[in-house]
C-alpha angles and dihedrals in degrees: 000000000000090000092055090051096047097041100058096131140134107244124199124192113203119204091256089073096244119120132220125199123203116190129221092218118150121237089245127033090221089068092068103126106149126101095253093045091049090053093046092050092052092046094051094038092193116060094209090067091079118033123198090253093051091046091054091048091049091049092053090050090051090049091051089051094050093048098042108131093226091056100031094188087150121034130198110239112178092329091311120111117221140160117273101244092196090064096048117102137161120239136173110261117248094218137037123203128184126196113239091216111035099018097232114160120220135165092219134065129188109189087331091285116153111241093215111105115268092352112145094194125121124238110237125193103242130169121228114278112192091197090062099040129090123247095265092051091049091050093049090049091050092233098119139062092230112130124205128198135201117264121216108189134189135180123235116193139142089258095072123082121261092246093054091044090053092052091050092049091051091048090050092051091048092048092243084121112040100174120050123184110197144165123222089303088098094048097093140015097021124114113188096173114218098021107151110172129055127175119194114200093208139007109283116245096246141015089251091057091049094050092047093050100045089040089073088076133068094028097128124087115279091359126142124208134215116198120181123187119199111213114208127209095273125114092243093052090045089056090051090050093050094043110030095167089067090071097031096051094083092223111156115206122199112250116265124214124190102215091189095060102133094209091058093038094054092056091047090049087055090048092051097050094040091050089052090049092052091047091056098042102033105031104027103031094027090215091166098036117229112003117190110166118349137020113226116239096221097081091058094055113095115255095242089058090055098051095105094044114100111249091230089065091061129077145227091358131348090216097055115110124175102206107203091167094061093039095055092048088060096050128095132211093249094058096055112019103047099130133079094249089048093052090049088060090052091050090056094052099040098258143313098289094054090043091053093049093049092045094051091046092051092044092051091049092054094047092046089053091050091048090052090051091051091047091054092047093050091048092050091047091054091046092053090047092052092048093049094249128137114265094188095115091048091050091049093050092047094050091046091054093047092047097045119117110268094216092052092047093050091047095049090048094052102254095106128033113264092214136029118274126303094022094065112133112242141154111272112259123191121227125211114215123205 
């Protein structure tokens, strides 16, 4: 262990066969902060016992010993030194030392100093006591009847193809795979047969989820099942820990949606007014001609933000600008929200005027961010051009941004809902009932 601490050097082997060692010694011994240096300092106690010069000399002697042809502990393979794997073997240690402070076990002892960093314990020669050892140590020592088996694990998620998933399921049924890590893909519609052990890494969200997951086990005749749920340090898991029957009861509650959630309602207000804007500009006025699948983002970006963009990148016209900001400012509540569902959205966001202000502010924030991204891309393109580099990747990224679908962009950036109501993703908000 001392040798490994002293001989931490970069070693170069020139073609002439001679070697040269350069040490990583600090300018002052007091600056030793690493794990090996900490151990070396505690072993030597006094730092003047081993000077930097003596350390370097000792390291070179150790290197000569390791590379000696008669020993061949290290071999030269294409000017790279590596251990000779044919000479490596595992043997039972002759000694066993245990630290009196941290309990670490090691087969070596240098002045009875613990090798763990900053540990002040003392290594004590101690024989193996099966009554004090853990189950793995007892198994390694051969002093226990505990039997271990090989684990062959696989992962089962919605990201893998159906063909691969089918193969994994068959291997799991046939015990070729005996440890399966899965997402909710195994929650319903899967019958494994004699599955007996299930481990849940957190408390399931509902009682129905819990029953479905643990119900995969114990389905065979005369089979018992063990289901363990690990509760994390969250409030929800703590509630499940303190009241297990809540999850185990099997009670299935109908889903509840708070239609007056202002976070959801604001995005659906935006969706309503933006859909009306597209209907007027795209369908009625046919500003973009025939639209089949997606609506390119470029026409919604203000003209001053497109000045540096080559006209040939834009279609159908570099001068076309669909001004949602101005259009919404000219609309009234009666022209858009004239239905009961529409008025319920306004109730959740404190009226049409506030909804319009918030919508325009959010829309402007998104477009300003996109304009900044385009400005950075154009600056980088010009820089590469001036330096003689290839701007192909910049051009590709710019065209991809300009040609992206405006609805997808606004949804991903939080202006529009990503999913249909009520599946919109929002931050959980608590509601106080009278």
